[in-house]
N, C-alpha and C positions, 0 to 999 in steps of 0.2 A: 606062633609065628616068634621069628625074629625081632627085637624089636624095630635095629637098623633096617627091615625090609618093610614092616607096617611105618616107620618114617617116610622113606621111599617112595610105599606107596602110595600115603599121603599124598606126599607133595608133588605127583603126577594128578593130581586127580585137578589141579585148575589149566594147569597144559592140556589136557589129555583132552579136558571140557571143548577150548578157541580152538584144538587141532579140527574138534567133530565143526565148530562153528567155520575151518576155513575150510573144511570140506565141501558143509552146505554153501557155504559163496563161489567157492567154482564150479557146484550143480548146478545156483540157480542161471550163473551166469552162460555156462551151457544152453541152458532153458534162451532165454534172452540172452542175445554176445552184444544187446547195443551199451548194455551198462557193465562198460570196463570197469568205475572204482570197485565192482564185487573184486577183482583178481585185487586190487592192489591192499584190500580189507581181506583177500583169503592171505597175504603174502606177513601181514600183520602178522596174524595169526601166527603165521608157520614163525617168521620171526620172535615168537613170543614162545611158542613151543622149544622151538632151537639153543635160546638164553635158556629158559628154563634148566633145558637138559644138562646144557653142559656147567651151569650152577650145580646141579644136583649132583650130577656124573662124578663130576670134577675134570672138563675135559673144554682145554686142555691142562693139562697136570700143571699142577706149580700152584700159590695163592695169587702172582704177579700175574703168570700169564694168564691163568682165568677169568681175573679181577677185570682184565682189558677186554681179553676178548667177549664173554659173557655181555660184558656191562655195553658191548659196539654192539651184539647184538639184541640186548633189549630195546637201548638208542633207535638200532634200525624198527626196530616193528614202532613204535611210540611214531618216528616217520612215516610211517608206509599207517597208521590207521590216523592217523592226522589227512594228510595228501587222499586220503579215498575219501575220508568227508566231506575236503572239499572240491573232490572230484565229481561226487556226487551233483554238486551246485556248480560245475562247469570253473573251479577255481583254482589251485596249483601255490604249492611254493616252489615250484617249477627244481628239476634236477641238480641240479647246481647248488641251489642253494640247502638239498636235502643231504648232501655228499660233505657240502659244510659244517652242517647242520652234526652226521655220525660222526668226521674228521675231529670235528672241534669234543664233544663229549669225550670221544676217544684219546686225545692229548692230554683231557685233562686229571680224564682218571690214570693215563697212564705217570703224570706229574706227582698225583698227590699218590702214587702205590713205591718210583722208584726212583723220584727225586725226592721229595718231602711226602712221608710218608704219616700219612692220617684219614684214617676209614672215615670219618665224621668229616670231613671234609667231600668225598668222594660220595657219601651216600646223600647229603646237601646238592650238588652237584648235579646229580642225577633228578631227585627225588624233586629240587625245585625245579631241575632245565626242564624236564619234560612237562612240569605242568603249566613250565608259561608256555613250551610249543602248544601244548593244546589248548590255554585261555588266549594265546594268539589264532590259533586256526578256530577255536566257540568264536571269537572277536566277527574276524570273515565270514562266518557264517550269521551274521544276524540279520541280513534280511531275512533270514526261513521264519521270524517270529510275525512277519506278515503271512506265512506260507499257508498250508495249508494245515491241520490239527497233526498230522503227522510231521512235519517239517517243523511246528512249536515245539513239537515233545524231543525232536532231535535237539533242537538249539540247544532248551535247558540241562539235558542227560549230560551233553558235554559241557555247556560252562562250568555246571553242579561238579563235573564229576574230574574237571582239569582245577577248580578251585581247591578241593577237598587235599590235595596235593599239598600244599600249604600249612595249616593247623594240624593236620596229620599227623605228617611228619617234626611238628612243631612240639607235640604233645606227646607219639611216639621217644624222642629223643634229646628233644628238649637244646642248648644253644650251645652246652659244655662235655667233652669227650668222657664217655661214658664207662673208662677208663683208668689204670693208674702204675699198671703195669704189665709185662711181658703176656705173666698166666692170664690173665683178666681180659687183655686186650681179646686174645682170643676168646676167651668167654663173649669176649661181647658181642662180637667180629663175628658169632653162631647168630646171637639172635638178629642184630641186626641184618641176617642176610635174610633172617627165614621170613624177616618183615621187606622187605626192598631188597632187589639183588645188584650189590655192591660193593663183594668180597671178590 
């Protein structure tokens, strides 16, 4: 089998699993329609799948449009996941805040591609930014520590997952740009994209 086909198939595994989770959330909501947060979590799974598909298949074509569009979709996925977790506890950031956050991420990604091209900056904006959003979400769910076992487990998973964005990013990329020229930048872009969607 062609290596490119194998690589693409492997890249589709995680988005495929998340899409199945999304379908499961919708199915569960159809059984208990009072749990509206399940639809938001399903939306997060769909957004992530769309973001991955945009990046894997290069849609829209072109490095710039693809970086901005896929980044915006991934940011929407993070916000949807955060809102789903908050709605489960009767809380929310609010639609206006959600839109502002996604637009902010998108504007920064566009700036660091079209104005001051910097792959490292785009990587940190998304990794640290998404981690911060999820960390704020976990902090707002701190009341779950006094709840049932499932609530406490959900809180600690959310907290640990949000914190891991920061050391993982530093250990993966470091603090300096991993390229010195045009060709090495292209190779580094591929490595960065394989670990996080910023290209």
